[in-house]
N, C-alpha and C positions, 0 to 999 in steps of 0.2 A: 206580916207580909214577908215574902222572900223573893228572890229573883229566880227566874226559870229559864233554862236553855231550851230552845225550841228547834223545830225541824230545819231551820236555815243553817244550823251547825252541821247537819248531816254530811259526813265525809270531808268536812273542812278541817275541823279540829285544829285551828290556828294556835290555840292555847295562850293567846295574849291575855285572855281573861284570867287564866291560872296565875300568870306572872304578876298581875296587878292586885290580886285579891289579898287584902291585908290580914285575913284570918285563915287563908288556905282552905276554903270551903268548897272549892271546885275540883272535881276529880275526873279522871279518865284513865282507862287501861288500854293497852295496845289493841285489844280486840274490839274496843268500843268504837262506834261510829260518830258519837257526839260526846260532849263533856256533860257532867252532871253537877248541880248545886246541892249540897247537903243542907236541907231546909232548917235543921236544928242549929247549924253553925253560922249560917248567913246572918250578917249584921245589917243588911239592907243599905249598904253604903253607896251602891251604884257604880263603883269603880269598874266592875266587869262589863257593864252595859256599854259604857263609852269606849272600852278597849276592844270590843268585838268588831272585827272588820266586815262581818256579814249581817249585822243587826239581828242576831239570833237570841239575844238576852233581853228579857222584859221583867218588870215588876209583876208579881203574881196577879195583882188586881188590874193590870193593863194588857192582858193577853188578848190577842185576836181570838174570836170564837173557835176557829179551826185549830188553834194551838192549845186550848185549855187542857187537853189530855196530857200535855207535857208536865203539868203540875204533878200528876200521879206518877208519870214515868220517871221524873227526876227523883222523887221520893222513893219509888220502888227499887231503884238501883242500889240503895243503901240497905235494903232488906233482902233482895233477891236479884242479883245482877243478871242472871240468865233470863228471868222473866222480863226485866226491863229491856234487855237487848232484843228479845223477841218482839216486844211492842214497838221498838224503834224500826225494826225490819218492815213493819206494816207501812212505813212511809217511804220505803225505797223504791 
């Protein structure tokens, strides 16, 4: 299991989650509209979930049905940032 950042992060990018992550597995670049969790690096500690001011971060197995696609989007960013950004735009 890993944590997933969902659509509630869209255009917020508070980055409190990045600051508290003990393994630095949350990433975002200037042109991104959300932050992304690297699933291979996440240690499932949950520090990011409680730090998020908009409740955008959830354990993978506890996602709302409408947010399940963010599992793929988070993972995709680490393979093809452009494709992940296009997928995020679908929620704008």
